[in-house]
DRENTOR-103610 format. One line per field, with one value per residue (C-alpha): residue number from 1; residue in three letters; x, y, z. Coordinates in nm, 3 decimals, padded with zeros to 5 digits. Layout:
i	c(NUM|...) $
aa	c(ALA|...) $
u	c(X|...) $
v	c(Y|...) $
w	c(Z|...) $
This chain:
i	c(1|2|3|4|5|6|7|8|9|10|11|12|13|14|15|16|17|18|19|20|21|22|23|24|25|26|27|28|29|30|31|32|33|34|35|36|37|38|39|40|41|42|43|44|45|46|47|48|49|50|51|52|53|54|55|56|57|58|59|60|61|62|63|64|65|66|67|68|69|70|71|72|73|74|75|76|77|78|79|80|81|82|83|84|85|86|87|88|89|90|91|92|93|94|95|96|97|98|99|100|101|102|103|104|105|106|107|108|109|110|111|112|113|114|115|116|117|118|119|120|121|122|123|124|125|126|127|128|129|130|131|132|133|134|135|136|137|138|139|140|141|142|143|144|145|146|147|148|149|150|151|152|153|154|155|156|157|158|159|160|161|162|163|164|165|166|167|168|169|170|171|172|173|174|175|176|177|178|179|180|181|182|183|184|185|186|187|188|189|190|191|192|193|194|195|196|197|198|199|200|201|202|203|204|205|206|207|208|209|210|211|212|213|214|215|216|217|218|219|220|221|222|223|224|225|226|227|228|229|230|231|232|233|234|235|236|237|238|239|240|241|242|243|244|245|246|247|248|249|250|251|252|253|254|255|256|257|258|259|260|261|262|263|264|265|266|267|268|269|270|271|272|273|274|275|276|277|278|279|280|281|282|283|284|285|286|287|288|289|290|291|292|293|294|295|296|297|298|299|300|301|302|303|304|305|306|307|308|309|310|311|312|313|314|315|316|317|318|319|320|321|322|323|324|325|326|327|328|329|330|331|332|333|334|335|336|337|338|339|340|341|342|343|344|345|346|347|348|349|350|351|352|353|354|355|356|357|358|359|360|361|362|363|364|365|366|367|368|369|370|371|372|373|374|375|376|377|378|379|380|381|382|383|384|385|386|387|388|389|390|391|392|393|394|395|396|397|398|399|400|401|402|403|404|405|406|407|408|409|410|411|412|413|414|415|416|417|418|419|420|421|422|423|424|425|426|427|428|429|430|431|432|433|434|435|436|437|438|439|440|441|442|443|444|445|446|447|448|449|450|451|452|453|454|455|456|457|458|459|460|461|462|463|464|465|466|467|468|469|470|471|472|473|474|475|476|477|478|479|480|481|482|483|484|485|486|487|488|489|490|491|492|493|494|495|496|497|498|499|500|501|502|503|504|505|506|507|508) $
aa	c(MET|PRO|THR|ILE|ILE|ALA|LEU|ASP|VAL|SER|LEU|SER|MET|SER|ARG|PRO|VAL|PRO|MET|SER|ASP|SER|SER|GLU|GLU|TYR|GLN|ARG|ARG|HIS|LEU|ALA|VAL|HIS|GLY|ILE|ASN|THR|LEU|LEU|ASP|PHE|ILE|SER|VAL|ASN|ALA|ARG|MET|GLU|PHE|THR|SER|LEU|VAL|SER|PHE|SER|TYR|LEU|TRP|GLU|ARG|THR|VAL|SER|PHE|THR|ARG|ASP|CYS|ASP|ALA|ILE|LYS|ALA|ALA|LEU|ASN|LYS|VAL|GLU|LEU|TYR|ASN|LYS|THR|CYS|VAL|GLU|THR|ALA|LEU|ALA|GLY|ILE|SER|THR|VAL|VAL|THR|GLU|GLU|TRP|GLY|ASN|ALA|ALA|SER|CYS|GLN|VAL|ILE|LEU|VAL|THR|ASP|GLY|SER|THR|GLY|MET|GLY|ILE|GLY|SER|LEU|ARG|ASN|SER|LEU|GLN|THR|ARG|THR|GLN|ARG|ASP|SER|ALA|ASP|ALA|PRO|PHE|PRO|LEU|PRO|PHE|THR|PHE|PRO|SER|LYS|LEU|HIS|VAL|VAL|CYS|VAL|SER|ASN|PRO|GLY|ASP|ALA|ASP|LEU|LYS|ALA|ALA|LEU|PRO|MET|TYR|GLN|GLN|LEU|ILE|GLU|ILE|ASN|GLY|GLN|GLY|GLY|GLU|VAL|HIS|LEU|PRO|ASP|GLY|PRO|LEU|SER|PHE|LYS|SER|VAL|GLN|GLU|MET|PHE|GLN|LYS|PHE|ALA|GLU|LYS|THR|TYR|THR|PRO|PHE|GLN|ALA|THR|LEU|GLN|CYS|GLY|ASN|PHE|LYS|CYS|PRO|VAL|GLN|LEU|HIS|PRO|ARG|PRO|GLU|THR|TYR|GLU|ARG|GLU|LEU|ASP|PHE|GLU|TYR|VAL|HIS|ARG|GLU|MET|SER|ASP|LYS|LEU|GLU|VAL|ALA|GLY|PHE|LEU|GLU|ILE|ALA|GLU|VAL|ALA|SER|PRO|PRO|THR|VAL|SER|ARG|HIS|LEU|VAL|LEU|PRO|ILE|SER|THR|ARG|GLU|ARG|SER|ALA|LYS|THR|ASP|ALA|ASP|LYS|ASP|GLY|GLU|GLU|GLU|GLU|ASP|SER|THR|GLU|ASP|GLY|LYS|THR|PRO|SER|PHE|ALA|VAL|LEU|LEU|HIS|GLY|SER|LEU|LYS|VAL|GLU|SER|MET|VAL|ALA|ILE|THR|ARG|ILE|GLY|GLU|ASP|TRP|TYR|GLY|MET|LEU|TYR|SER|TRP|ALA|ASP|SER|LYS|LYS|LYS|SER|ASN|LEU|MET|LEU|SER|VAL|PHE|GLU|PRO|GLY|VAL|ASP|ILE|LEU|PRO|TRP|LEU|GLY|ASN|LEU|ASN|ASN|LEU|CYS|PRO|ALA|GLY|MET|LEU|GLU|PRO|THR|PRO|GLY|VAL|VAL|THR|PRO|PRO|SER|PRO|PHE|PRO|VAL|ARG|PRO|ALA|GLU|LYS|ARG|SER|TYR|ALA|GLN|SER|CYS|VAL|VAL|TRP|ILE|LYS|GLU|SER|GLY|LEU|GLN|SER|ASP|MET|GLN|LYS|VAL|LEU|ARG|HIS|ALA|ARG|LYS|LEU|PRO|ASP|LYS|GLN|GLN|GLN|PHE|TYR|LYS|GLU|MET|ASN|ARG|ILE|ARG|ARG|ALA|ALA|LEU|SER|PHE|GLY|PHE|HIS|GLU|LEU|LEU|GLU|ALA|MET|ALA|ALA|MET|LEU|GLU|ARG|GLU|CYS|THR|LEU|LEU|PRO|GLY|THR|ALA|HIS|PRO|SER|ALA|ALA|LEU|GLN|LEU|THR|HIS|ALA|ALA|ASN|ALA|LEU|ARG|ALA|PRO|SER|ALA|LEU|ASP|ILE|VAL|HIS|THR|ILE|MET|PRO|LEU|GLN|THR|ASN|PHE|SER|ALA|GLY|ASP|ARG) $
u	c(00.000|00.195|00.207|00.199|00.287|00.159|00.348|00.204|00.474|00.261|00.373|00.168|00.413|00.683|00.511|00.751|00.693|00.794|00.992|01.102|01.379|01.560|01.705|01.680|01.372|01.192|00.908|00.614|00.769|01.071|00.839|00.655|00.983|01.089|00.759|00.780|01.136|01.001|00.742|01.005|01.234|00.952|00.867|01.231|01.256|00.910|00.774|01.074|00.859|00.657|00.678|00.661|00.628|00.650|00.436|00.471|00.189|00.082|-00.133|00.026|00.160|00.493|00.605|00.911|01.004|00.848|00.750|01.059|01.172|01.470|01.353|01.685|01.607|01.281|01.459|01.713|01.435|01.253|01.551|01.542|01.173|01.101|00.800|00.561|00.230|-00.115|-00.262|-00.488|-00.585|-00.786|-00.472|-00.290|-00.568|-00.566|-00.187|-00.212|-00.470|-00.247|00.069|-00.099|-00.296|00.009|00.220|-00.026|-00.350|-00.689|-00.652|-00.379|-00.476|-00.291|-00.230|-00.271|-00.114|-00.186|00.055|-00.055|-00.075|-00.453|-00.464|-00.729|-00.643|-00.838|-01.074|-01.098|-00.900|-00.952|-01.080|-01.404|-01.469|-01.383|-01.628|-01.905|-01.870|-01.788|-02.150|-02.216|-01.953|-02.046|-01.865|-01.619|-01.487|-01.241|-01.429|-01.356|-01.078|-01.259|-01.351|-01.028|-01.065|-00.835|-00.884|-00.735|-00.738|-00.708|-00.523|-00.485|-00.193|-00.208|00.110|-00.073|-00.171|-00.496|-00.644|-00.559|-00.866|-00.778|-00.748|-01.084|-01.247|-01.061|-01.134|-01.495|-01.370|-01.094|-01.348|-01.576|-01.291|-01.250|-01.627|-01.640|-01.360|-01.561|-01.281|-01.162|-00.897|-00.851|-00.748|-00.439|-00.352|-00.056|-00.113|-00.038|00.140|00.324|00.682|00.926|00.834|00.456|00.483|00.719|00.481|00.188|00.367|00.497|00.144|00.019|00.308|00.258|-00.113|-00.072|00.263|00.325|00.374|00.115|00.289|00.136|00.229|00.208|00.124|00.073|00.050|00.363|00.541|00.539|00.701|00.661|00.577|00.465|00.220|00.272|00.066|-00.101|-00.447|-00.742|-01.043|-01.318|-01.646|-01.947|-02.317|-02.532|-02.909|-02.977|-02.649|-02.336|-02.009|-01.709|-01.398|-01.037|-00.762|-00.627|-00.260|-00.261|-00.259|-00.341|-00.300|-00.610|-00.520|-00.382|-00.550|-00.436|-00.424|-00.675|-00.919|-00.917|-00.910|-00.927|-01.146|-01.268|-01.046|-01.060|-00.690|-00.347|-00.046|00.321|00.418|00.769|00.935|01.058|01.436|01.623|01.747|01.395|01.269|01.560|01.519|01.150|01.213|01.524|01.322|01.185|01.523|01.729|01.980|01.947|02.207|02.187|02.102|02.371|02.439|02.348|02.296|01.934|02.009|02.120|01.837|01.555|01.225|00.887|00.770|01.054|00.977|00.607|00.681|00.915|00.672|00.377|00.590|00.721|00.390|00.177|-00.060|-00.218|-00.265|-00.613|-00.548|-00.778|-00.720|-01.010|-01.344|-01.517|-01.269|-01.021|-00.754|-00.503|-00.123|00.053|00.375|00.358|00.635|00.681|00.961|01.111|01.376|01.205|00.893|00.727|00.485|00.153|-00.171|-00.498|-00.787|-01.134|-01.464|-01.562|-01.768|-01.735|-01.943|-01.766|-01.630|-01.935|-01.733|-01.561|-01.871|-01.849|-01.481|-01.541|-01.650|-01.329|-01.131|-00.802|-00.811|-00.722|-01.056|-01.255|-01.409|-01.221|-01.410|-01.419|-01.200|-01.044|-00.675|-00.661|-00.983|-01.123|-01.119|-01.414|-01.449|-01.617|-01.297|-01.290|-01.349|-01.085|-01.307|-01.372|-01.720|-01.865|-01.862|-01.498|-01.373|-01.199|-01.433|-01.396|-01.459|-01.471|-01.523|-01.293|-01.180|-00.830|-00.957|-01.118|-00.818|-00.583|-00.782|-00.791|-00.417|-00.360|-00.545|-00.333|-00.009|-00.103|-00.219|00.121|00.288|00.074|00.096|00.318|00.052|-00.246|-00.395|-00.364|-00.502|-00.826|-00.862|-00.843|-01.066|-01.337|-01.309|-01.369|-01.650|-01.837|-01.794|-01.926|-02.230|-02.292|-02.287|-02.497|-02.198|-02.249|-02.080|-01.749|-01.758|-01.763|-01.492|-01.271|-01.327|-01.227|-00.921|-00.810|-00.865|-00.653|-00.384|-00.391|-00.313|-00.021|00.154|00.517|00.636|00.828|00.515|00.408|00.144|-00.085|-00.104|-00.307|-00.536|-00.607|-00.672|-00.913|-01.086|-01.123|-01.264|-01.522|-01.615|-01.682|-01.929|-02.102|-02.446|-02.302|-02.076|-02.385|-02.430|-02.254|-02.193|-02.031|-01.649|-01.457|-01.202|-00.876|-00.875|-00.723|-00.438|-00.157|00.101|00.284|00.424|00.779|00.742|00.865) $
v	c(00.000|00.309|00.619|00.981|01.259|01.611|01.876|02.225|02.481|02.796|03.100|02.992|02.704|02.961|03.069|03.031|02.774|02.891|02.632|02.679|02.419|02.571|02.910|02.854|02.958|02.685|02.709|02.477|02.345|02.226|02.025|01.888|01.778|01.615|01.427|01.308|01.187|00.984|00.828|00.753|00.590|00.359|00.272|00.200|-00.052|-00.210|-00.167|-00.182|-00.274|00.048|00.302|00.661|00.991|01.354|01.640|01.998|02.248|02.602|02.777|02.542|02.189|02.030|01.668|01.692|01.320|01.050|00.712|00.542|00.302|00.526|00.709|00.895|01.068|01.199|01.313|01.504|01.671|01.772|01.979|02.174|02.266|02.639|02.833|03.001|03.188|03.091|02.747|02.576|02.225|02.160|02.212|01.956|01.701|01.753|01.706|01.389|01.247|01.327|01.174|00.852|00.802|00.853|00.608|00.341|00.394|00.362|00.011|00.039|00.127|00.426|00.596|00.974|01.180|01.554|01.734|02.088|02.336|02.377|02.683|02.644|02.951|03.269|03.384|03.200|02.879|02.836|02.504|02.663|02.813|02.483|02.287|02.545|02.555|02.191|02.107|02.435|02.413|02.386|02.183|02.466|02.462|02.203|01.931|01.880|01.616|01.412|01.135|00.999|00.769|00.514|00.325|00.536|00.637|01.009|01.110|01.474|01.529|01.870|02.030|02.270|02.322|02.137|02.456|02.675|02.870|02.815|02.443|02.420|02.589|02.363|02.026|01.997|02.077|01.815|01.560|01.656|01.585|01.235|01.176|01.299|01.060|00.789|00.535|00.586|00.793|01.012|01.355|01.329|01.588|01.612|01.536|01.849|02.170|02.185|02.060|01.826|01.553|01.583|01.589|01.291|01.093|01.181|01.052|00.749|00.649|00.693|00.485|00.204|00.188|00.199|00.043|-00.224|-00.543|-00.818|-01.129|-01.474|-01.841|-02.033|-02.396|-02.712|-03.027|-03.038|-02.769|-02.418|-02.092|-01.736|-01.497|-01.141|-01.002|-00.691|-00.477|-00.524|-00.685|-00.463|-00.558|-00.682|-00.495|-00.519|-00.458|-00.718|-00.732|-00.919|-00.914|-00.714|-00.898|-00.811|-01.029|-00.994|-01.213|-01.471|-01.484|-01.850|-01.928|-02.297|-02.472|-02.685|-02.847|-02.805|-02.754|-02.726|-02.371|-02.465|-02.590|-02.274|-02.054|-01.679|-01.640|-01.301|-01.171|-00.896|-00.820|-00.956|-00.974|-01.060|-01.339|-01.300|-01.537|-01.364|-01.377|-01.531|-01.192|-01.050|-01.355|-01.346|-00.971|-01.024|-01.299|-01.159|-01.036|-01.388|-01.560|-01.376|-01.613|-01.873|-01.959|-01.773|-01.953|-02.033|-01.740|-01.926|-01.711|-01.669|-01.791|-02.129|-02.170|-02.402|-02.221|-02.383|-02.071|-02.114|-02.486|-02.417|-02.144|-02.366|-02.657|-02.448|-02.298|-02.631|-02.818|-02.526|-02.552|-02.326|-02.387|-02.320|-02.158|-02.099|-01.744|-01.716|-01.861|-01.959|-01.740|-01.868|-01.750|-01.908|-01.915|-01.925|-01.835|-01.504|-01.372|-01.000|-01.076|-01.374|-01.428|-01.339|-01.486|-01.442|-01.624|-01.439|-01.468|-01.372|-01.329|-01.450|-01.305|-01.443|-01.760|-02.121|-02.100|-01.808|-02.016|-02.179|-02.421|-02.565|-02.587|-02.575|-02.547|-02.742|-03.042|-03.070|-03.388|-03.539|-03.667|-04.016|-04.043|-04.005|-04.322|-04.442|-04.456|-04.814|-04.852|-04.504|-04.492|-04.115|-03.998|-03.666|-03.360|-03.348|-02.976|-02.815|-02.683|-02.473|-02.679|-02.695|-02.560|-02.187|-02.046|-01.758|-01.537|-01.625|-01.443|-01.110|-00.816|-00.443|-00.232|00.149|00.277|00.577|00.792|00.648|00.301|00.424|00.643|00.349|00.133|00.410|00.467|00.097|00.121|00.422|00.242|-00.043|00.204|00.373|00.036|-00.067|-00.294|-00.493|-00.476|-00.508|-00.813|-00.660|-00.327|-00.476|-00.704|-00.413|-00.192|-00.459|-00.523|-00.155|-00.134|-00.426|-00.284|00.055|-00.114|-00.314|00.004|00.198|00.429|00.474|00.814|00.637|00.484|00.827|00.950|00.652|00.702|01.070|00.968|00.723|00.983|01.231|00.967|00.902|01.270|01.261|00.964|01.040|01.024|00.705|00.519|00.205|00.275|00.017|00.210|00.498|00.255|00.051|00.358|00.505|00.169|00.129|00.481|00.425|00.084|00.238|00.480|00.212|00.084|-00.265|-00.136|-00.116|-00.494|-00.643|-00.979|-00.810|-00.805|-00.539|-00.719|-00.573|-00.429|-00.670|-00.491|-00.583|-00.466|-00.695|-00.606|-00.645|-00.397|-00.049) $
w	c(00.000|-00.117|00.103|-00.010|00.234|00.154|00.353|00.400|00.310|00.340|00.540|00.841|00.889|00.970|01.293|01.586|01.858|02.208|02.400|02.757|02.742|02.443|02.362|01.987|01.793|01.605|01.357|01.305|00.985|01.186|01.409|01.104|00.945|01.273|01.291|00.930|00.993|01.287|01.056|00.790|01.049|01.154|00.792|00.702|00.987|00.999|00.644|00.416|00.115|00.142|-00.141|-00.016|-00.200|-00.083|-00.214|-00.091|-00.131|-00.056|-00.319|-00.577|-00.536|-00.627|-00.653|-00.428|-00.428|-00.646|-00.501|-00.362|-00.092|-00.012|00.301|00.322|-00.010|00.137|00.454|00.245|00.047|00.366|00.473|00.147|00.124|00.100|00.224|-00.018|00.010|00.145|00.213|-00.042|00.066|-00.250|-00.456|-00.242|-00.285|-00.663|-00.669|-00.462|-00.702|-01.001|-00.850|-00.735|-01.057|-01.279|-01.079|-00.963|-01.157|-00.989|-00.847|-00.581|-00.223|-00.085|00.248|00.211|00.492|00.495|00.730|00.810|01.099|01.116|00.891|00.618|00.410|00.337|00.063|-00.268|-00.246|00.127|00.254|00.374|00.029|-00.143|00.069|00.022|-00.357|-00.435|-00.526|-00.708|-00.980|-01.345|-01.609|-01.677|-01.321|-01.196|-01.003|-00.636|-00.608|-00.342|-00.327|-00.474|-00.774|-00.608|-00.279|-00.004|00.360|00.426|00.743|00.852|01.091|01.262|01.394|01.623|01.986|02.061|02.208|01.907|01.786|01.417|01.475|01.652|01.352|01.107|01.273|01.141|00.790|00.810|00.932|00.643|00.397|00.542|00.519|00.158|00.066|00.240|00.276|00.630|00.800|01.107|01.227|01.449|01.715|01.955|02.323|02.518|02.417|02.087|02.117|01.948|02.195|02.151|01.771|01.772|01.994|01.766|01.455|01.645|01.751|01.397|01.258|01.509|01.430|01.051|00.962|01.224|01.019|01.054|01.186|01.177|01.183|00.857|00.934|00.729|00.939|01.157|00.952|01.100|01.002|01.135|00.851|00.800|00.544|00.340|00.319|00.653|00.602|00.681|00.889|00.660|00.711|00.484|00.528|00.352|00.311|00.634|00.824|00.897|00.831|01.047|01.025|01.135|00.997|01.239|01.335|01.227|00.854|00.823|00.486|00.433|00.099|-00.249|-00.588|-00.946|-01.080|-01.353|-01.089|-00.882|-01.199|-01.122|-00.813|-00.686|-00.407|-00.147|-00.121|-00.204|00.028|-00.001|00.242|00.385|00.632|00.945|00.968|01.257|01.374|01.393|01.582|01.828|01.881|01.956|02.210|02.377|02.672|02.728|02.709|02.966|03.121|02.846|02.589|02.262|01.940|01.693|01.464|01.148|00.844|00.741|00.391|00.527|00.777|00.661|00.612|00.551|00.364|00.114|00.080|00.020|-00.233|-00.432|-00.428|-00.547|-00.823|-00.953|-00.929|-01.061|-00.766|-00.506|-00.134|00.004|00.341|00.637|00.762|01.007|01.106|00.779|00.593|00.334|00.095|-00.138|-00.135|-00.470|-00.647|-00.830|-01.056|-01.116|-01.360|-01.540|-01.273|-00.946|-00.789|-00.451|-00.225|-00.231|-00.035|-00.204|00.039|-00.059|00.058|00.401|00.376|00.263|-00.058|-00.223|-00.515|-00.679|-00.893|-00.585|-00.366|00.012|00.105|00.426|00.218|00.014|00.070|-00.052|-00.411|-00.291|-00.112|-00.435|-00.568|-00.880|-01.210|-01.353|-01.661|-01.628|-01.540|-01.495|-01.327|-01.449|-01.229|-00.989|-01.054|-01.356|-01.510|-01.826|-02.144|-02.415|-02.695|-02.716|-02.657|-02.850|-02.539|-02.472|-02.781|-02.740|-02.793|-02.843|-02.534|-02.550|-02.198|-02.229|-02.519|-02.490|-02.592|-02.913|-02.990|-02.943|-03.188|-03.450|-03.416|-03.471|-03.806|-03.899|-03.817|-04.049|-04.316|-04.322|-04.386|-04.682|-04.870|-04.629|-04.354|-04.588|-04.415|-04.068|-04.194|-04.325|-04.022|-03.777|-03.991|-04.011|-03.637|-03.556|-03.816|-03.661|-03.312|-03.428|-03.584|-03.267|-03.058|-03.311|-03.362|-03.740|-03.739|-03.673|-04.023|-04.187|-03.950|-04.030|-04.404|-04.377|-04.175|-04.446|-04.722|-04.533|-04.483|-04.858|-04.930|-04.686|-04.848|-04.938|-05.297|-05.222|-05.109|-05.294|-05.565|-05.410|-05.081|-05.228|-05.413|-05.100|-04.884|-05.139|-05.180|-04.801|-04.759|-05.035|-04.894|-04.552|-04.714|-04.920|-04.805|-04.768|-04.487|-04.264|-04.288|-03.986|-04.157|-04.457|-04.471|-04.661|-04.878|-05.019|-05.370|-05.622|-05.803|-06.040|-05.790|-05.552|-05.209|-05.339|-05.630|-05.555) $
């Protein structure tokens, strides 16, 4: 779960903070930087796989550090941030949305941390004005950036005295932002007067609550192995028609059985987590307090220490199987080998919806039994799979189809036709195949105007052909444009065929 930190660098962050135990003068931004460094220290030790980015904002926003696992790079950038003019929280939220969408798209869950001093700005661009006008904007105005288009939790961390008048006025607005986003989050305040210690404790509590790794025991029969999951699994909460489902993952992951990948297919999942075995050093550090006076374990290198997680990962990878795993009461997931590249693979856990009947083709998961217990079929050496696996022959609905949900999809298909058109006659077969595919899709959607637009596009491309182009290219483009305007082009079963010429692809 990537993290993006948005730091307020407006002039209000330069307000001095009186401290009785120090003769030096510190500003609120110094305390904010100290708190963020505390958070980064915790992440670098306990959540090393976390990607973190830094955005600074005032009236405008700036991507200070892109997503990285190098916390020292973010610390170095924090020491170089400069202060600008007034605060505009809406600008920060828009910048956060841009950075996350460009890097991760709309599918990855993200932790959004807004670090500010409780000042909401003044006049146009202030948080109060943004919230008042967010439902009154017409199409010409920029839409309000919340709720985010990606799964996220919005946290507002205030570097301010709890009794500050500006903060008291801002707290309802911050809470309203979290409610508009509608995906969880909190407003965090320091305990007691503003100081380095109170700010550090505030960030430390937030880090412990959010980034403490989830540790569990992976077990299969007599094999056991301590592991941790990344990212930390969230509590499952869902309101159904007649019940409210609330589940928390158990700290015991028990392998119930193994299935072929083809049998489990691609089941719907709630979340996906990287399973990492806990190293010997981490285990010994955790249990040092319980082993005072006892002899220390041999300092064997972790790479030479047997690990059941490594054994399970290698077995699943070689045998092309998955391990159905019980992760709670009537709650299952599957362990499998997943490769992010050709050379590296990892042990992953995909979490199913709570319940025992969530995969219809497998039936009740509690009723599964070892394959050896199935009754053999007379006269059959290799018994068929007891599950309704996918048949070998292709169905009509299994064919690839054209989907235009966004403009980019249609534009991509049209550009593909153009690329083939510019390589005529070498790509003649591919050109007509793609053109007919788009024509049929347009007819299916009732998008007849696209035929005229594609014909005009091909005519224009014909006029832009260089003098060295093959003579057949202009003839084929003109023929295709005329065929798209012909009445027969409106018949979905009709196929536009290439023009028969005396030229060959090799003649120049």
